[in-house]
KOLZA-797468 format. One line per field, with one value per atom (N, C-alpha, C, O): residue number from 1; x, y, z. Coordinates in Angstrom, 3 decimals, decimal comma. Each point is the difference from the previous one (the first is absolute). Layout:
N
nr (NUM|...) $
xx (X|...) $
yy (Y|...) $
zz (Z|...) $
***
This chain:
172
nr (1|1|1|1|2|2|2|2|3|3|3|3|4|4|4|4|5|5|5|5|6|6|6|6|7|7|7|7|8|8|8|8|9|9|9|9|10|10|10|10|11|11|11|11|12|12|12|12|13|13|13|13|14|14|14|14|15|15|15|15|16|16|16|16|17|17|17|17|18|18|18|18|19|19|19|19|20|20|20|20|21|21|21|21|22|22|22|22|23|23|23|23|24|24|24|24|25|25|25|25|26|26|26|26|27|27|27|27|28|28|28|28|29|29|29|29|30|30|30|30|31|31|31|31|32|32|32|32|33|33|33|33|34|34|34|34|35|35|35|35|36|36|36|36|37|37|37|37|38|38|38|38|39|39|39|39|40|40|40|40|41|41|41|41|42|42|42|42|43|43|43|43|44|44|44|44|45|45|45|45|46|46|46|46|47|47|47|47|48|48|48|48|49|49|49|49|50|50|50|50|51|51|51|51|52|52|52|52|53|53|53|53|54|54|54|54|55|55|55|55|56|56|56|56|57|57|57|57|58|58|58|58|59|59|59|59|60|60|60|60|61|61|61|61|62|62|62|62|63|63|63|63|64|64|64|64|65|65|65|65|66|66|66|66|67|67|67|67|68|68|68|68|69|69|69|69|70|70|70|70|71|71|71|71|72|72|72|72|73|73|73|73|74|74|74|74|75|75|75|75|76|76|76|76|77|77|77|77|78|78|78|78|79|79|79|79|80|80|80|80|81|81|81|81|82|82|82|82|83|83|83|83|84|84|84|84|85|85|85|85|86|86|86|86|87|87|87|87|88|88|88|88|89|89|89|89|90|90|90|90|91|91|91|91|92|92|92|92|93|93|93|93|94|94|94|94|95|95|95|95|96|96|96|96|97|97|97|97|98|98|98|98|99|99|99|99|100|100|100|100|101|101|101|101|102|102|102|102|103|103|103|103|104|104|104|104|105|105|105|105|106|106|106|106|107|107|107|107|108|108|108|108|109|109|109|109|110|110|110|110|111|111|111|111|112|112|112|112|113|113|113|113|114|114|114|114|115|115|115|115|116|116|116|116|117|117|117|117|118|118|118|118|119|119|119|119|120|120|120|120|121|121|121|121|122|122|122|122|123|123|123|123|124|124|124|124|125|125|125|125|126|126|126|126|127|127|127|127|128|128|128|128|129|129|129|129|130|130|130|130|131|131|131|131|132|132|132|132|133|133|133|133|134|134|134|134|135|135|135|135|136|136|136|136|137|137|137|137|138|138|138|138|139|139|139|139|140|140|140|140|141|141|141|141|142|142|142|142|143|143|143|143|144|144|144|144|145|145|145|145|146|146|146|146|147|147|147|147|148|148|148|148|149|149|149|149|150|150|150|150|151|151|151|151|152|152|152|152|153|153|153|153|154|154|154|154|155|155|155|155|156|156|156|156|157|157|157|157|158|158|158|158|159|159|159|159|160|160|160|160|161|161|161|161|162|162|162|162|163|163|163|163|164|164|164|164|165|165|165|165|166|166|166|166|167|167|167|167|168|168|168|168|169|169|169|169|170|170|170|170|171|171|171|171|172|172|172|172) $
xx (0,844|-0,844|0,887|0,968|-1,295|0,757|-0,326|-1,136|2,165|-0,220|-0,567|0,344|-1,220|-0,537|1,108|0,965|-1,113|0,970|-0,174|-1,073|2,109|-0,146|-0,245|-0,537|0,918|-0,231|-1,430|-0,411|-0,337|-1,373|-0,985|-0,942|1,152|-0,922|-1,383|-0,119|-0,925|-1,354|-0,351|0,468|-1,283|-0,397|-0,701|0,152|-0,904|-0,693|1,001|-0,318|1,515|1,040|0,714|0,316|-0,062|0,775|-0,851|0,550|-1,879|-0,873|-0,008|0,645|-1,369|-0,062|-0,950|0,020|-0,855|-1,061|0,487|-0,631|1,693|0,470|0,366|-0,302|0,950|0,373|-1,231|-0,050|-0,938|-1,241|-0,740|-0,510|0,454|-0,646|0,719|-0,641|1,950|0,775|-0,277|-0,104|-0,016|-0,319|-1,374|-0,155|-0,831|-1,348|0,037|-0,604|1,313|0,122|0,654|-0,441|1,483|0,707|-0,902|-0,002|-0,756|-0,912|-1,084|-0,313|-0,255|-1,020|0,598|-0,618|1,816|0,674|0,229|-0,216|0,647|0,243|-1,301|-0,021|-1,040|-1,292|-0,521|-0,459|0,521|-0,476|0,824|-0,548|1,853|0,883|-0,347|0,250|-0,821|-0,338|-1,125|-0,208|-0,518|-1,046|0,525|-0,760|2,038|0,617|0,402|-0,042|0,428|0,532|1,304|0,591|-0,147|1,199|1,212|0,757|-0,572|1,149|-0,139|0,964|-2,157|-0,218|0,057|0,355|-0,698|-0,016|1,387|0,209|0,734|1,315|0,700|0,389|-0,227|0,758|-0,708|0,628|-1,932|-0,641|-0,044|0,046|-0,133|-0,003|1,354|0,066|1,017|1,342|0,212|0,533|-0,955|0,160|-0,842|0,478|-1,731|-0,877|0,544|-0,056|0,577|0,587|1,174|0,128|0,729|1,139|-0,490|0,554|-1,588|-0,557|-0,592|0,117|-0,745|-0,577|1,106|-0,114|1,176|1,120|0,616|0,238|0,023|0,620|-0,928|0,465|-1,766|-0,964|-0,012|-0,008|0,006|0,031|1,294|-0,019|1,123|1,299|-0,052|0,515|-1,147|-0,125|-0,886|0,336|-1,470|-0,892|0,749|-0,069|0,773|0,763|1,003|0,142|0,554|1,027|-0,591|0,713|-1,989|-0,654|-0,658|-0,583|0,673|-0,645|1,033|1,194|-1,687|0,883|0,062|0,338|-0,658|0,033|1,440|0,940|-0,763|1,361|0,689|-0,586|1,806|0,778|-0,147|0,715|-1,621|-0,212|1,253|0,319|0,389|1,234|1,072|0,777|-0,739|0,950|-0,360|0,875|-2,161|-0,457|0,386|0,468|-0,658|0,364|1,495|0,428|0,362|1,452|0,518|0,749|-1,153|0,527|-0,741|0,562|-1,807|-0,781|0,121|-0,462|1,094|0,154|-1,290|-0,101|-0,903|-1,264|0,068|0,970|-1,981|-0,031|0,311|0,941|-1,724|0,120|1,128|0,225|0,483|1,153|1,322|1,070|-1,135|1,198|0,452|-0,829|2,108|0,478|-0,546|-0,141|-0,167|-0,543|-1,432|-0,468|-0,229|-1,416|-0,248|-1,156|2,186|-0,189|-0,417|0,765|-1,997|-0,540|-1,479|-0,729|0,291|-1,397|-0,458|-0,006|-0,379|-0,307|-1,255|-0,907|0,880|-1,173|-1,128|0,208|-1,401|-1,159|0,202|-0,388|0,989|0,246|0,931|-0,224|1,271|0,909|-0,718|0,220|-1,084|-0,753|-0,979|-0,155|-0,503|-0,935|0,739|-0,503|1,682|0,803|0,368|-0,062|0,442|0,334|-1,205|0,133|-1,298|-1,217|-0,305|-0,512|0,825|-0,178|0,884|-0,446|1,695|0,903|-0,556|0,002|-0,474|-0,530|-1,263|-0,155|-0,745|-1,234|0,323|-0,611|1,560|0,414|0,562|-0,268|1,054|0,575|-1,105|0,037|-1,019|-1,096|-0,825|-0,420|0,184|-0,743|0,763|-0,590|1,903|0,815|-0,004|-0,052|0,109|-0,043|-1,301|0,001|-1,099|-1,289|-0,022|-0,534|1,106|-0,051|1,011|-0,364|1,637|1,029|0,691|0,858|-1,218|0,524|1,204|0,618|-0,313|1,098|1,351|0,900|-0,756|1,280|0,457|1,189|-2,108|0,366|0,056|0,850|-1,744|-0,101|1,192|0,523|-0,092|1,062|1,268|0,509|0,025|1,207|-0,255|0,847|-2,014|-0,320|-0,125|0,542|-1,257|-0,186|1,342|0,302|0,499|1,291|0,917|0,635|-0,560|0,853|-0,500|0,802|-2,111|-0,563|0,237|0,356|-0,555|0,179|1,456|0,287|0,623|1,426|0,368|0,797|-1,366|0,315|-0,566|0,723|-2,022|-0,662|0,041|0,074|-0,120|0,058|1,422|0,389|0,373|1,378|0,991|1,169|-1,643|0,834|1,260|1,080|-1,215|1,130|-0,032|-1,001|2,096|0,106|-0,920|-0,473|0,239|-0,836|0,609|-0,720|2,032|0,676|-0,170|-0,274|0,434|-0,168|-1,449|-0,248|-0,691|-1,414|-0,345|-0,706|1,201|-0,242|0,662|-0,578|1,760|0,670|-0,809|-0,078|-0,526|-0,858|-1,198|-0,343|-0,296|-1,152|0,353|-0,748|1,877|0,436|0,319|-0,328|0,965|0,297|-1,269|-0,051|-0,969|-1,277|-0,650|-0,519|0,544|-0,589|0,723|-0,649|1,971|0,771|-0,304|-0,162|0,082|-0,331|-1,368|-0,143|-0,848|-1,353|-0,021|-0,586|1,222|0,020|0,713|-0,477|1,619|0,785|-0,708|-0,074|-0,439|-0,584|-1,402|-0,275|-0,608|-1,401|-0,276|-0,576|0,987|-0,359|0,816|-0,534|1,827|0,843|0,114|-0,384|0,907|0,275|-1,273|-0,083|-0,902|-1,233|-1,082|-1,017|1,241|-0,988|-1,359|-1,037|1,068|-1,173|-0,211|0,757|-1,771|-0,240|-0,598|-1,096|1,817|-0,478|-1,162|-0,076|-0,811|-1,186|0,405|0,880|-1,530|0,369|-0,827|0,301|-1,315|-0,787|-1,168|-0,078|-0,822|-1,215|0,307|-0,701|1,732|0,309|0,710|-0,026|0,660|0,775|-0,546|0,644|-1,820|-0,633|-1,099|-0,709|0,578|-1,035|-1,354|-0,320|-0,458|-1,290|0,081|-0,996|2,190|0,252|-1,032|-0,346|-0,140|-0,950|-1,294|-0,627|0,223|-1,258|0,076|-1,031|2,262|0,154|-0,308|-0,239|0,242|-0,306|-1,484|-0,485) $
yy (-1,179|1,179|1,239|0,078|0,870|1,241|0,895|0,056|0,649|0,983|1,265|0,342|0,368|1,246|1,022|0,073|0,698|1,039|1,177|0,601|-0,254|1,073|1,363|0,893|-0,721|1,280|0,117|1,069|-2,148|-0,009|-0,225|-0,781|1,449|-0,132|0,455|0,983|-1,678|0,364|1,435|0,497|0,148|1,391|0,117|1,019|-2,018|0,065|0,099|0,550|-1,075|0,060|1,344|0,558|-0,043|1,235|1,264|1,095|-1,219|1,175|0,521|-0,574|1,652|0,575|-0,771|0,209|-1,099|-0,629|-0,877|0,026|-0,789|-0,737|0,939|-0,288|1,400|0,966|0,697|0,289|-0,017|0,623|-0,952|0,423|-1,702|-0,975|-0,097|-0,099|0,127|-0,020|1,247|-0,081|1,224|1,246|-0,084|0,403|-0,910|-0,150|-0,943|0,286|-1,408|-0,949|0,667|-0,192|0,965|0,683|1,026|0,110|0,632|0,995|-0,674|0,466|-1,548|-0,738|-0,554|0,079|-0,637|-0,528|1,105|-0,206|1,365|1,125|0,439|0,225|-0,109|0,428|-1,031|0,367|-1,633|-1,057|-0,026|-0,192|0,382|-0,030|1,098|-0,152|1,253|1,097|-0,378|0,678|-1,743|-0,485|-0,858|-0,347|-0,003|-0,794|0,906|1,225|-1,844|0,790|0,657|-0,404|1,409|0,754|-0,912|0,148|-1,079|-0,906|-0,952|-0,239|-0,304|-0,963|0,653|-0,653|1,927|0,697|0,452|0,290|-0,226|0,564|-0,720|0,635|-1,930|-0,737|-0,046|0,317|-0,705|0,012|1,387|0,126|0,908|1,367|0,344|0,633|-1,046|0,257|-0,755|0,552|-1,816|-0,803|0,587|0,149|0,182|0,584|1,341|0,297|0,512|1,284|-0,180|0,722|-1,689|-0,278|-0,508|0,367|-1,206|-0,500|1,133|-0,004|0,963|1,145|0,788|0,336|-0,044|0,756|-0,771|0,576|-1,865|-0,799|-0,184|-0,065|-0,019|-0,121|1,260|-0,070|1,222|1,265|0,091|0,418|-0,801|-0,031|-0,928|0,339|-1,517|-0,966|0,544|-0,126|0,731|0,583|1,066|0,033|0,826|1,076|-0,580|0,504|-1,568|-0,578|-0,666|-0,209|-0,126|-0,678|0,977|-0,415|1,706|1,004|0,758|-0,298|1,283|0,893|1,373|0,984|-0,906|1,272|0,500|-0,791|2,105|0,520|-0,698|-0,158|-0,247|-0,653|-1,515|-0,666|0,109|-1,450|-0,757|-1,049|1,574|-0,672|0,038|-0,943|2,031|0,090|-1,038|-0,661|0,530|-1,006|-1,391|-0,822|0,549|-1,306|-0,248|-1,106|2,131|-0,153|-0,240|-0,946|1,805|-0,102|-1,007|-0,524|0,245|-0,959|-1,418|-0,930|0,750|-1,353|-0,579|-1,213|2,064|-0,503|-0,066|0,443|-0,985|-0,130|-1,431|-0,598|0,056|-1,418|-0,320|-1,165|2,178|-0,238|0,171|-0,185|0,533|0,064|-1,430|-0,907|0,706|-1,368|-0,603|-1,219|2,058|-0,507|-0,485|-0,817|1,308|-0,317|-0,949|-0,261|-0,251|-0,849|-1,395|-0,963|0,907|-1,255|-0,011|0,903|-1,880|-0,128|-1,392|-0,924|0,764|-1,331|-0,587|0,722|-2,030|-0,692|0,084|0,356|-0,689|0,007|-0,991|0,274|-1,417|-1,013|0,544|-0,246|0,986|0,596|1,025|0,071|0,727|0,999|-0,670|0,446|-1,514|-0,727|-0,641|-0,017|-0,500|-0,592|1,059|-0,257|1,437|1,106|0,377|0,207|-0,118|0,292|-1,103|0,270|-1,507|-1,113|0,144|-0,247|0,647|0,233|1,104|-0,131|1,207|1,128|-0,408|0,331|-1,044|-0,463|-0,934|0,088|-0,972|-0,899|0,756|-0,348|1,392|0,802|0,700|0,020|0,555|0,668|-0,990|0,318|-1,508|-1,018|-0,411|-0,160|-0,009|-0,340|1,131|-0,251|1,518|1,138|0,003|0,268|-0,560|-0,042|-1,130|0,167|-1,303|-1,162|0,053|-0,208|0,487|-0,081|1,325|0,067|0,994|1,325|0,399|-0,815|2,097|0,572|-0,461|-0,315|0,276|-0,346|-1,398|-0,214|-0,733|-1,367|-0,164|-0,727|1,394|-0,195|0,565|-0,656|1,852|0,656|-0,840|-0,170|-0,363|-0,832|-1,279|-0,417|-0,207|-1,229|0,301|-0,724|1,794|0,374|0,313|-0,514|1,352|0,395|-1,198|-0,142|-0,718|-1,188|-0,919|-0,520|0,315|-0,863|0,578|-0,725|2,028|0,634|-0,071|-0,280|0,535|-0,080|-1,429|-0,215|-0,759|-1,409|-0,461|-0,566|0,808|-0,583|0,871|-0,536|1,844|0,875|0,505|0,210|-0,019|0,468|-1,129|0,232|-1,478|-1,190|0,058|-0,378|0,846|0,056|-1,214|-0,712|0,492|-1,159|0,157|1,094|-2,205|0,008|0,903|0,738|-0,794|0,809|1,496|0,779|-0,384|1,412|0,422|1,087|-1,932|0,313|0,170|0,936|-1,833|0,104|1,272|0,681|-0,361|1,232|1,238|0,932|-0,916|1,122|0,089|1,085|-2,218|-0,013|0,503|0,780|-1,219|0,454|1,492|0,722|-0,259|1,429|0,849|1,049|-1,502|0,725|0,008|1,028|-2,159|-0,069|0,935|0,718|-0,711|0,892|1,459|0,815|-0,481|1,363|0,408|1,075|-1,920|0,320|0,194|0,958|-1,865|0,108|1,273|0,708|-0,419|1,164|1,309|0,903|-0,801|1,270|0,196|1,014|-1,960|0,206|-0,273|0,837|-2,006|-0,402|0,748|0,382|-0,171|0,618|1,506|0,753|-0,290|1,428|0,840|1,058|-1,511|0,765|-0,373|0,685|-1,777|-0,490|-0,180|0,387|-0,979|-0,203|-1,497|-0,677|0,160|-1,444|-0,387|0,437|-1,253|-0,453|-0,970|-0,716|0,699|-0,854|-1,458|-0,497|-0,182|-1,369|-1,069|-1,185|1,552|-0,975|-0,563|0,123|-0,740|-0,555|-1,102|-0,128|-0,659|-1,118|0,423|-0,735|1,905|0,425|1,260|0,554|-0,104|1,169|-0,463|-0,968|1,674|-0,356|0,095|1,034|-2,061|-0,036|-0,615|-0,496|0,527|-0,638|0,295|1,155|-2,209|0,137|0,644|0,742|-1,007|0,577|1,511|0,672|-0,119|1,454|0,695|1,207|-1,940|0,586|-0,015|0,451) $
zz (0,000|0,000|0,000|0,756|-1,589|-0,078|1,174|0,472|-0,009|1,064|-0,619|-1,131|1,868|-0,544|-0,240|0,760|-1,805|-0,342|0,960|0,033|0,754|0,980|-0,628|0,655|-1,904|-0,662|-0,520|-0,453|0,514|-0,498|1,147|-0,136|1,244|1,129|-0,442|-0,731|1,161|-0,414|0,406|1,025|-1,828|0,262|1,356|0,674|-0,265|1,291|1,147|1,055|-1,252|1,027|-0,024|1,051|-2,244|-0,119|0,097|0,114|-0,156|0,103|1,435|0,877|-0,645|1,347|0,913|1,213|-1,767|0,788|1,156|1,056|-1,186|1,178|1,158|1,158|-1,478|1,043|0,565|1,196|-2,035|0,481|0,944|1,037|-1,396|0,880|1,343|1,046|-1,076|1,235|0,831|1,224|-1,873|0,697|0,654|1,153|-1,857|0,561|1,208|1,035|-1,173|1,108|1,210|1,133|-1,373|1,089|0,671|1,226|-2,001|0,575|0,839|1,096|-1,596|0,761|1,288|1,062|-1,159|1,189|1,031|1,194|-1,652|0,908|0,686|1,210|-1,973|0,557|0,994|1,081|-1,422|0,905|1,283|1,085|-1,203|1,177|0,993|1,196|-1,666|0,914|0,953|1,007|-1,305|0,885|1,138|0,905|-0,927|1,054|1,159|-0,108|1,207|1,110|-0,448|-1,002|1,739|-0,401|-0,175|-0,960|1,875|-0,080|-1,174|-0,727|0,540|-1,081|-1,371|-0,981|0,899|-1,289|-0,437|-1,178|2,098|-0,310|-1,147|-0,979|1,086|-1,013|-1,350|-1,010|0,939|-1,322|-0,627|-1,224|2,040|-0,543|-0,604|-1,054|1,716|-0,539|-1,311|-0,962|0,932|-1,216|-1,129|-1,124|1,425|-1,027|-0,472|-1,193|2,095|-0,386|-0,942|-0,989|1,297|-0,884|-1,358|-1,037|1,039|-1,250|-0,835|-1,225|1,877|-0,716|-0,690|-1,179|1,910|-0,583|-1,162|-1,061|1,244|-1,053|-1,202|-1,138|1,387|-1,108|-0,845|-1,229|1,885|-0,738|-0,808|-1,157|1,754|-0,669|-1,223|-1,065|1,232|-1,085|-1,117|-1,178|1,543|-1,005|-0,795|-1,228|1,932|-0,650|-0,996|-1,114|1,526|-0,874|-1,232|-0,981|1,005|-1,126|-0,969|-1,002|1,296|-0,849|-0,822|0,034|-0,772|-0,760|0,654|-0,659|1,939|0,705|0,126|-0,078|0,275|0,189|1,175|1,071|-1,280|1,046|0,034|0,749|-1,537|0,026|-0,437|0,561|-1,557|-0,443|1,084|0,145|0,611|1,117|1,065|0,560|-0,294|0,974|-0,487|0,788|-2,073|-0,562|0,114|0,332|-0,605|0,026|1,417|0,244|0,681|1,360|0,858|0,962|-1,292|0,771|-0,485|0,660|-1,835|-0,524|-0,528|-0,185|-0,066|-0,516|-1,515|-0,615|0,043|-1,453|-0,372|0,522|-1,417|-0,316|-0,960|-0,326|-0,129|-0,865|0,753|-0,581|1,856|0,831|0,297|0,080|0,080|0,224|1,285|0,100|0,884|1,256|-0,157|0,793|-1,804|-0,172|-1,173|-0,334|-0,286|-1,170|0,438|-0,056|0,487|0,507|-0,319|0,409|-1,112|-0,384|0,425|-0,814|2,085|0,509|-0,634|-0,414|0,350|-0,528|1,011|1,160|-1,617|0,893|1,142|1,135|-1,427|1,035|1,086|1,186|-1,583|0,983|0,859|1,209|-1,838|0,752|0,966|1,137|-1,589|0,861|1,175|1,123|-1,385|1,072|1,041|1,202|-1,664|0,903|0,858|1,206|-1,824|0,758|1,009|1,086|-1,446|0,935|1,235|1,120|-1,327|1,131|0,902|1,224|-1,832|0,772|0,753|1,176|-1,846|0,644|1,159|1,066|-1,275|1,078|1,193|1,150|-1,432|1,085|0,785|1,231|-1,926|0,704|0,814|1,113|-1,647|0,746|1,261|1,069|-1,206|1,169|1,020|1,204|-1,684|0,924|0,788|1,202|-1,864|0,694|1,026|1,096|-1,442|0,881|1,139|1,157|-1,470|1,042|0,289|0,880|-1,610|0,299|-0,836|-0,686|0,772|-0,782|0,528|-0,779|2,097|0,607|-0,409|-0,235|0,146|-0,396|-1,514|-0,514|-0,199|-1,449|-0,761|-0,901|1,245|-0,778|-0,107|-1,108|2,205|-0,135|-0,801|-0,790|0,993|-0,736|-1,490|-0,835|0,511|-1,400|-0,656|-1,077|1,722|-0,590|-0,183|-1,045|2,047|-0,111|-1,113|-0,775|0,688|-1,043|-1,386|-0,929|0,791|-1,306|-0,452|-1,164|2,093|-0,337|-0,373|-0,913|1,604|-0,268|-1,338|-0,820|0,595|-1,160|-1,251|-1,106|1,242|-1,171|-0,260|-1,149|2,213|-0,150|-0,180|-0,307|0,500|-0,157|0,854|-0,454|1,678|0,916|0,926|0,078|0,610|0,882|1,208|0,312|0,346|1,196|1,073|0,672|-0,513|1,017|-0,288|0,913|-2,162|-0,363|0,255|0,521|-0,882|0,192|1,470|0,375|0,449|1,442|0,541|0,847|-1,318|0,414|-0,340|0,800|-1,984|-0,400|0,931|0,469|-0,196|0,901|1,388|0,591|-0,071|1,334|-0,027|0,941|-2,013|-0,133|-0,003|0,642|-1,365|-0,047|1,380|0,435|0,251|1,344|0,959|0,761|-0,781|0,873|-0,323|0,909|-2,196|-0,407|0,542|0,582|-0,771|0,485|1,509|0,505|0,199|1,462|0,444|0,887|-1,506|0,406|-0,341|0,833|-2,042|-0,435|0,549|0,643|-0,883|0,365|1,474|0,695|-0,224|1,359|1,050|1,041|-1,307|1,009|-0,183|0,894|-2,038|-0,197|-0,091|0,623|-1,385|-0,169|1,007|0,112|0,621|0,957|-0,680|0,538|-1,722|-0,835|-0,132|-0,697|1,354|-0,044|-1,339|-0,352|-0,389|-1,296|0,179|0,999|-1,961|0,029|0,173|-0,703|1,643|0,345|-0,706|0,143|-0,888|-0,756|0,778|1,222|-1,952|0,602|1,012|1,004|-1,255|0,889|1,282|0,987|-0,986|1,155|0,674|0,890|-1,307|0,597|0,940|-0,276|1,391|0,958|-0,682|-0,587|0,651|-0,659|-1,379|-0,526|-0,066|-1,297|-1,064|-0,248|-0,375|-1,100|0,467|-0,757|1,970|0,504|0,154|0,017|0,098|0,117|-1,316|-0,018|-1,071|-1,296|-0,204|-1,038) $
***
């Protein structure tokens, strides 16, 4: 089977619509997060805010507006840049969505603190084709980072999941 030509990325991919959809998703996420308590809204608001900025940046780089070529040059955007010469097949995209869906399901079940190291180690092992030792090292590094930054430095308790939260599934 021939690999897709990276210079012939489909118009639906190179148009502004993927970035617009991401912007809409980020705006909805930001608005919904404002309904949470102040502590709970902090992280999703920061992520949504960053997504909004990056979406606007992406939309700008996909247009012919003044400065768009500068954004493409310095931002590394544009599908003809060597960093972007990748046109994945539908199967590769579906597999990526499967990894993401699995990560979200694990986060709901066992929490962010447990899921992130497992996900990172698994991804490095199976998609990065690295050794078991390297994968475990990545997982331990992610766990140490989370504990040090969120739990200790920021005193921000990461979500523990349905199985490890008081009330568990019934709390939902």
